[in-house]
N, C-alpha and C positions, 0 to 999 in steps of 0.2 A: 600781230603782224608777222607773217612768214616771209623771210627774206632769202632768196636764192643767191648763193655766193657767186655763182657764174653769171647770173643776170646782173648782179650788182657791179661786176667788173666792167660792164658796158658804160657805166656812168662815172666811175672812179677807179684809178689805177691802184690795184691791190697787190702789185708786185712785192714778193718778199714777205707777205703776211698770210699765214695759214688761216683756215676758218676758226680754229680754236683761239688763236692769238687775236683775231679781230673781235671774237666774242668777249674776250677778256677786256680789251681796250674799250669796247662799247659799254660794257657793264661799269667799268671804272669811271666813265664819263657821265654816268648818270641814267642811262637806259638799261634796264636789267635784261640780259639775254638769258632766258629761261631754259634754253636747251639748244644743242646742235645735233642734228640728225641726218644721217645719209637717207637720200630719197629712196633709193631702191638697192636691193642686193647687188654686189659687184662681183662678177665671176666671168673669166675669159671663156668658159665653156657654155656660156649662154649666148646663142648666135641667132642670126636671121636664117630661117630655113624656107625652102620652097616645097609645097605639097604637089608632088608630081602626079600621084594617084591617090584616090580615096575610095574604099568600098566598105561594105557592111562587114563587121566582125562575124565570122561564121557561127560563133557560139554565144553571142550577146546582142540583144536588140539595141541597147544604148551605147555601144562602143563602135568606133570606126577604126578601120585599118588603113594607115596612111603610109605611102612611100614618100620620104622627105629627103630633099637634096640640101645638105648643110654646108656645101662648099668645100668639103675636104676629101673628095673622091667619090667612093661608092655611096649611093643613096642608102638611107636607113629606114627600116620599117619600125614605125612607132604606133602604138595603140593609144587612141585618144577618146575621151568620153565627152567632149564639148559638143553641144548640139549644132554649133555654127561652123564647124570645120568643114572645108570643101576643097576640091581640086582647084589648083591655080593660085591659091593663097600664099602669100609670104607671112610667115608666123614666127613667134618666139619659140625657140627650141633649146631646152636644157639637155645637153648631151651628157652621157655617162661620166661621172665624176664631178658634175656641177653640184654646188650647194645652194639651197633655197633657204629663205628665212624660216626659223624655228629649227635649224640644224638638220634639215631634210637633205639627204644626199642621193642624187639620182644614180641608179644602177640598171644594168641590163636585167630584164625580168621577163617572166611569161604571164600574160594576162589571158585567162580562160583558154590556154592552150596555145596562144599566139605570142611569139617573141616580140618584145618591145625594147628598143635601143635608145631610150631617152623619154623626153616629155614635152609635149607642146603645151605652152604656158599661157595663162591669163595674166594681166597686169597685177591683179590681186596676188597671185602666187610669187611676184617679184617683190612684194612689200607695199604696194600702192593700195591705199584705202578704197574700198569698193564704192563709196559715195562720191569719189573723185573721178571714177572711170566713166568715159562716155557711155551713154545708155546703150548704144548698139553693141558694145562689148561687155557690159556689166554682167551678163549671164553666160559668157563663154570666153573663148580665147580672143587675143588681140590680133588684128590683121593689119599688116603694114601696107602703105601705098605701093603701088606697082614699081616705083623706082628705088625701092629699098635694095641694098646690095647684099646678095646672098653670101653667107659665111662671115659677115662682119659682126662685131660684137653688138648684141641687141641692145644693151644698156646705152652704148654710145649713140646707136642709130635713134633711139628714143629720147636722147638728150636727158637722160636721167642719172648720168654720172655727176652727181652734184650733192652738196650738203646745204641744209636749210637752217638759218638761225631763226629761232622764235623770240621775238622781241615782247617783253611784258610792259606795254606802254601804259603810262598813267594818263588820265583824261586830258591834262594840258598839253600832251605832246602829239596832237592831231597832225602836225607837220611831218611826222614819220610814219604816217599810214600810207606811204607811197614810196616807190623805189627812188625817185628823184629826191624826196625829203630825207630818205635814209642816206643817200649819196652825199647830200650836204652835210649831214652829220658825221659820216665817216671821213669825208674830205677834210672837215675841221679837226678831227682827232688826229689824222695822218698828215696834215698840212699839205694837201694835194688839191688838184683842181677838179671841178665838177664838169662832166661832159654831157651836154644835152643832146637828145636825138636831133637828127637833121631832117627838117621837113621841106620836101620839094613836091609841090602839087602840079600836075599837068591838067589844067581846067579846060572844059569845052567852051565853045563860044556861046552856048545857052547861058541864061541867067536864072539863079535859084529863085529870085523874085517872080519868074514867070510860072514857077511850080507852086509856090506857097505864099501866102500872106500871113502876117503875125500880129496878133493883138494881145496886149497884157492888161487885164482889168485890175489885177491885185498886184500893183507895182511895189508895195511895201514887202510883200511876201516873195516876190519874184522880180528883183531889180534888173536882172541880166538874163536874156534868153538868146541863144545863138542857134540857128538852124542851117544845116548843109544837106545838099541832096546828092546822092550817088546813084546813077541809073545803070542798067544793064549788068547788075551783079549776078553772079552765079553762086547760089548758096550750096556749100558743100562742107565736108570736114576740114578743119583747120590744119595747116601744116604741123608736122610733128613737133617742131620747136615751140610753136605757140600753145599747143595742148600741153606740152611738158611745163611751160612756165605757169600756166594756170593751175595745173594739178599741184605743183610745188608751192603755190600760194594758197592752196585749199579751196580752189574753184573747179567745179566739173566742166569740161568742154561741152559745147553744145553744137555750134556750127560756126563757120568762119566770121559771119557778120556779128553775131552775138558775142563770139570770143574776142573779137577785135575791141568792142566796147569795154568788155571786162579787162582786157590787157591794158587799154589806155587808162582806165580807172586805177589799176595798180600801179601804172607808170607815173602818171601825173597827179593822182589823187582827186581828179575831177570825174565825178559820175557822169556817164553818157547813157542815152537810151536810143535804140534804133526802132523806128516805126516802119511797117511795110506801107509805103506811100499809097499804093493802090487801095489798101483796106481802109484808109481814112475816109475815102468817099467824098472828100471835098478837097479844095485847094486852101484851106483855112486852118490855122492853129490859133485857138483862143485859150489863154490861160486865165481862169477865174476861180472864185470860190464855189464849192459845191452848193447844190440847192438841197435844203433839208428833205430827207426821204429819197434823194437821187441814189441810183445804185451803179456799181461797176463790177464786172467780173475780171479779176486780176489774173495774171499769168499762171497762178497755182490753182485756176478754176474754181476759186472761191468768189461767191458774190458778196460784195461789201455794201453796207448801207451807209450812206454819207451824210454829213451835216455841213452846215455853213462854215464850221471851223476847219474844213479840209480843203486843200488846194488841188485842183485837177487841171489836167491838160485835156482839151476838148477839140473836136473837128469842127467847132462852131456851134454845135448842138449837143452831142453826147460825149461823155468822158471817154478818153482813150488811154489815160494813164493817171495813176494816183502820184502827184508830182513828187519827185525825189525819193519814192519808196519802191513802186512796182508799176510796171506797164500793164495795160489792159489786153485781155485775150483777144479782143476784136481788132487789134492792130499788130498782132505778133508776127514776127519775121519766121517764115518757114521755108520749106523747099521750093515752093512756087514764087517766092518773093523775086522781083526783078529791080524794083526801085526802092531805095532806102532813104529815109529822112532821119538825119542824125540830130538829136537834141543835146546841147551842151548848155547848162544853165546854173545860175546861182539861186538857191532857195534859202530863206532864212531858217535858222536852226530851230526856233520855237515851233514853226509851222510843221516841220518834218517830225520833230519830237511828238507833237500832239497826235499826228496821224499814227506813228509807230505805237504809241501808248494805246490808243483807242482800239487798233486792229491787232496788236500783238504781232506786228509784221516787221521784223528787223531785217534789213538787207545790207549787203556791202555798200550800196549807194547810200542808204539812209544813215548808216553809221558815220559816214564822212560828212554828210550834210549836218547831222546833229552836232558834231564836234567842231565844224568850221572848215571850209576850203579856202585855198588861195584863188581869189577872183582873177588875178593876172594870168592864170593858166587856162581859163575857160575857152577862149578863142583858139589857143594853140592846141588844146586837146580835140577839138572838132576837126581841125585841120590834120592832126595826126591820125585820127580814125579815118578820115576820108583818104588819106594817103595809103593806109594799110589795106583799105577795102579795094582800092585800085590795084594793089600789088597782089593781094591773096584771094580776092573775089572777082578779079576781072572787071571791076567797076569803072565807070566813067564819071569823073567828078564834074558836076555842074558848076559853072563859074560863079564866084561870089557867094555871099552869105546873106541870110535874112535875119536880122537881129533888132531887139528892143534894148536899149541901155539907159536906165535911170539910176545906175549904180553910182554911188558917190563915196569912195573910200580913199584914204591917204595913209601914208606910213606914220606910225606913231613916232614921236621924238621924245627920247628919254635921256636924262643927263645924270651924271654922277662924276664926282671928283676923285682923283687918285687918293687923296687923304681919307675920304669917306670909304672907299673900297678897302684900304688897308685897316681901317679902324673895325670894319665889320668882320674881316677875315682874320685879323691878327696877323698880318703879313707885311712885308716891305716891298711890294711890287712897285716897279717903275712904270712910268708912262709908256715907255717903249714895249714892256711886256704886254701891257694891256692892249696896245695898239696892235701888236702881232696877233693876239687872240681874236680881236674884232674882225681883223682881216681874214683870218682863217675861217670865221663864221660867215664871212661875206657880208658884214653889216657896214653900211656907209656911215661915216662919222667925221666929226672935226674936233679939234682940240684947242682950247683957249685957256692959258693959264692953268694947266693940269685939270681942266674940267672937260670931260668927254660929253659931246652931244651926239647921241647915236640915233640914226634913222633905222627903225626896226622894219625889216621887210615884211610884206603881207603874208608871207608863208609862216611867219612866226607870231601868230596872235596871242601866244602865252606870254609874251614880254610886254609889260605895260608900266611897270614902276622900277625904281632904281634897284631894289632887292632882286629883281629878275636878272638885271645885268650882273649883280654880284654873283648869282648862282652860275650863270654862263662863264664868267671868268674863273670862278672857283673849280668847276667841273673840268674845264679844259686845261687849266693850270695843273690840276691833279689834286684831288682830295687827299691822296695818300702822301703828298709832299708838303702839305700844309702842316706846320708844327702845331702841336697842342699848346694852348696858352691859357692861363687863368684869367678871368675877368678882373679888371682893375676898378676899384671902388671901395667906398666905405660900407660896413655892414657887419653884421654878426652871423656867424654860420648857423644854419638851421638845425633844429634838433626836436626830438619829441618832447612834449611837456610831461611832467610827472604823471598826470592823469593818463595821457596817451600811452605812455610806457607801461603803466600798470595794466591798462586794457589790453595791450599786447601780450602781457604775461598771462592774463586770463585766458586768451585764445589759445596760446601755446599750451598751457597746462590742460585745458579741457580736451583739446585734439590729442595731446599726449596720453590722456587716460582712455581715449577711445570714442569720444564724442565727435560727431560731424556737424559743421556749421550749416545752419539753414538761413534762409532770408525769405521773410513772408511779407504780405501786404500790411500796409499801415492802416488801411481802410477795412472796415467790417460792417456787419449789419447793426441796426439799432438794438436788436434783442441780444446781441452777443457782446456788445461793446463793454459792458461792465462785468462780464463773467470773469472770475479768478483775479479781479483787480487787487493789487496790493494796497492802493490808496484810494479812499473814497473820493469821488469827484464827479463833476458834470460830463457827460458824453457830449462831444462837439459834432453836430451834424454838418454835412456839406451843403452849400447852397445850391449846387447843380450836380448831384451825384450821377455817376454813369449807370448804376444799378442799385437796387435795394441792398444787395449783398455787399456793396462797397459804398455805403452812404454815410458812415460814421467813423470817426477817428478812434482808434483802440486805446483802451485803458490797461490791457495786459497783452503780453506775447503768447500766452499759453493757448488761447482758442485756435489760432492758426497753426501752432505746432501740433495740436490735436488733428487738424485736418491733414497735416503732412504725414503723420503716423498712419492715419486711416487710409490715405491714398497708397502708401507703400505696403500696408498689410494686405490690401486688396489685390496686390501684385506679388503676393507670397513672400514679402520681406517681413518676417515675423519678429525678428530681434532688431530693435532700433534704439539708437542714443543720439539725440539731436540737441543743439543748443543754439541760441540766437541772442545777439547783442543789438538792441534796437531801441527806438524812442517810443514812449507812450505820451499821450496828450490829455492833460487834466484841465478841464475847464474851470472858469471863475464864475462867480455870480453876476459880475458885471460884463461889459462888452469888451474886455481886453482880450488879447490873444491867449490861447491856452498855454499852460506851462508844459514845457517839453522836458521830460525826464528820461534818462537812459536806464534800461533794465537789462538784466541778464536772466534768461530763462532756459530751462532745459526739460526735456521729457525722455523717459527711458522705460522701455518695456521689453518683454521676452527673456531671453537667456543672457546672462552677463558673461558666463564661461560655459563653453560647450566643446568638450574634448571627447569625441566619440571613441577614439582608440583607447584612451585610459578609462573610458566609462564615466567621466566626470561631467556634471552638468549643474550649473547654479543658476537659478532664476533670479531676476532682479528683485530686491526687497527694499524696505525702507533704509536699511543700514548701508546698502550700496550707495544709494543716492546721498545719504547723510555723509558717507565717507568721502564722496566727491566734494561736497560742499566744504567739509572740514579740511580736506587737502588743499582746496583753493584758498580758503581763508589763512591757512598755515603759510602758503606760498606768499600771500600778501602780508604776513607777519602780524595778523590781527585776531588769530584764533583765540588768544587768551582774553581778548576784549568781547568775545561773542558768547552768548548763551542761548540755548534751545528751550523752548517752553511749549508744553502741550497746548494745543489750540483746537478750536472748532471753526471751520471756514466753509462757506457755502461751496458746494461742488466737490468737497474733499472728504475723505474717509474720516469719520468722527474719532477713531481711536488711533489713527496713523498719520496725524498731521501735527506739526510743530511750527510755531512762530520763531524767527531768527532775530534776536535782539542785540544791540550794542548798547550797553547801559539800559536806559528805559525806552530807547527808541527802536520801533519796529523797522527793520531793514529788509525783511524778507520772510518767505515761508517755505516749508518743505513737507511733502507728504504724498500719500496714495490717492488717486482720483476716487471719488465716491462710486461704489458699485453700479448705482444707476447711471452715472455718467459713462462708466466703462461699457456698460451694456448698450447705451445709446450709440456709441462709436464702434460696437463689435470688437472691443479690446479685451485682452486678458489684464492681469495686474499691471498698472501703469503708474509710474512715480514722476512727480514734477517738482521743480523748485523755481522760485523767482526771487531775484535779488535787486535791490535799489543800488545800481552802480554809484550814483551820485553820493549816496551815504557811505557805502563801503569803501570807495576809493578816496574819500575825503576824510576818513577816520585817521586820527593821529597815530603814527607808528613809532614805537620806541626803537631805539637803536638795538641792533643784534649784538648780544654779548656772548662770549664763548668761555667755557670753563674746562680746565684740563680734567681728564678721567681720574676719578679718585683712586688713590692707592689703597684706601681702607675698605674693608668689607661692609656691605649693607646688611640689615636685618629686616626680614619680612614678617609681618603679622597679618593673619586673615581673620576677618570678623564677618559673622552672619547676623544681621539685624532683622528684628521682627518689628514691622511698622504697619500703619494703616495703609489700606490699598491706595488712598488718595495722595500719599506722600510719593513724590517722584524720586527717582534715583539721582536726578541732578541736584535736587535740594540737599539729599544726604551727602552727595559728594562735596558740595559747597561748604557744608558745616565741617566735614572732615578736614578739608584744606584749611579752613580759617583756624581750627582748633589745633591742628597738628604742629604748628610752629616751624622753625627753621630746619628741624631734623627730618620732617616729613618731605620726601622728594618725588613720590609717585603714588598715585591712587588709581586702581583699576577695578572696574566692575566685572565679576566673572560669573555670578549666578543669580537667578531669580527663581523662586519656588512659590507656587500657590496650588494647594491640593488638599487632600483628605487629612493629612496630618498637620494642617494648619488651621487655626481658629478662623471662623467666619469673618470676613471683612478685614483680614490680616494678610500679609505677605512677607516672604523672607528674601532679603537682598544681601548679597555677599560681595565684600570688597577685599582686595589685596592692598596692603599699605607697606610701602618701602621706607625705611628710616636709614639715614646715612649722615655721618659726620665727616666732612672732607679733610679735616685736619688731624683726626686721630681716630682710634678704634672705639666704637660705641660699647658702652657697658649695658647689661641687662636692665640695670636700675634706671638708666637714662631713657631707655626705649619704653620701660613700663610706665614711667612718669608721664612721658609724652602721649603714650597710648591711652592711659586713663583719662587724661584730658579730653581726648577725642571722644571716648565713650560717654563721659559726663556731659559733654556739649550735645551730643546726639540725644541723649535721654532728656536733657533739660529743654531743648529747642524743638525737638520733633517727636518726643515721647517714644523713642526707639529703645528697644531691649535686646540683649544679646540672646540669640537663639540657643536653646539647650538641646 
């Protein structure tokens, strides 16, 4: 809703309040003011000029040479390119030194050899949007009426010396979709009175009932319809003040009759429609539901095919308007119109909303009907329009109205006690303070034993329960002056469970090492449901799937992460690292619901490091993925409880896959996708892992202990062991640790050799062992003794020998 500051002053006294101060107060009271904008550029050197002479520019076909009187003495020659400039016009002239929007400064200049002392302007050049300019001036300069004063400031003459507040209204505040509604709001904020327009009608001795009869067949959809007749109107451009108010509200001026209906809509919030009485062809108005297949051509020259769900205004036989949305082209007011039928009615919101949705045809009128209007203003709005048509279209108002009224509405009555109000707000308001606020809102009320019984006016349909009254009191008392208070009551403060806290640590760690979180569907196809599953179980089909691709609950997160990688790589995102925390669903043999288990899965492909300047590039490999898993398990303080074991899994590379175990329990796997799988997805080397969070996060964690850095030196011994190819480095490391005793503090694998200098079926694995006594300096004898035990255990348990 765009609200003109100067127009608003006609309904409420704004003395001492600037536009920006008013915007701040309105925002603080609950309606956000999204912006305050000046309507047009303001410059004293932009004046009304009179075109005394106009002839063709001697050196340009599309330029005119004009002699213009700007009221300051000698006429000025101005070169103008507008196609509609003509002798005898009064126009907008920006004289030398004037500044236009965009920082344009007008200077004396020569155009094609002819001197130009200013610029004849269009409204767009003053900052008015082109879509708001009357059509006759949308392609050229604006022309003032003949009574415009030469030399006067053009912005003042156009009544554009104003600022507009843009209200960001929520759907419940339909009452503020009109100037009087905004006036009520501002009056309540400032504690001032609302001034309604004065309506004085001079009616003829004729009766409207002699011109028109009215029948309503759809009383539920149209409970109130008021018709007024104004004859002998002269359709012409509206006065400048009226055009300006419409433009400031975001509506393009059309002609005086149509502009008046739009003006009253903005003023009262009551949509009106003006029919050309002669074009109706009958003396009858019939409001009914449309017939299936019936058509109407609306004012936008579009033919609309109707159904029985749509409400239409007819002349007894054919539709002349789509009720509450848009009039028909067959009854449009134009320059030849002499008698106008004014429609002011109440249509139900659901009926209008249905038509708007079906035709995609939202208008200023339909917006207000959809949100709800104040039915107490329907008759007054028709009278106001008739009054203005008499004043500005020289019309003669025919006596009386024709109406059908089956409307039954009454004010809602909502009660609330002072105690209840203070309990909700955490305040200590008195009954007098509440009474003062309800008076400012102009709500009628009574008070009995500190209980307020409020009669809510029909202009405020958003107030239905006591909490709505609490909101009204709070916002006008001032949200900023209500002190913050803690709720009173028993209870324990909320916190994350240990499981939730660890899950958050996992996300933080993975994102810290460069992975991006993904969220994928829980539903997949029957064929893919069991792919990469960590745990064997039945796949659960849906009873009514939306498609075959989404027909089964997943058993693994990996398949959809593969889809995500394929999608991104098809868009030239070659290096990806994604993770997901989500549920899988494992079926039972009986009819019980499936088990829901939480999993962590990740997929990594492409480059892990790529520094072009340094010439460094490292592709993802098994040990990058394993390092991420180990870092995560170390973060959770369970790395020492975990072991990796070579494994063969369907869909995974046979030599680059490992199971992850805690004790003897399988809790996950890690590895490279099988080359066939990679090829089917058009991927390069791609690594994945999946962990059972239920198992990992419920693993017992020992307390973290710290030891001071030893003051004594350590001794390092390296050993190269020859073992069978089937013996894993992990088994060797376990034996070394178990045999090394308390002196062995670190074991590191640093070399693997298989080649021509090694016996067939054998390999060389080299470890670095660090020995340390934290209480004293080690002797060679102590280290040798401990080291011999390690070598003996390796030979006995795994058949390892030292490489010579």
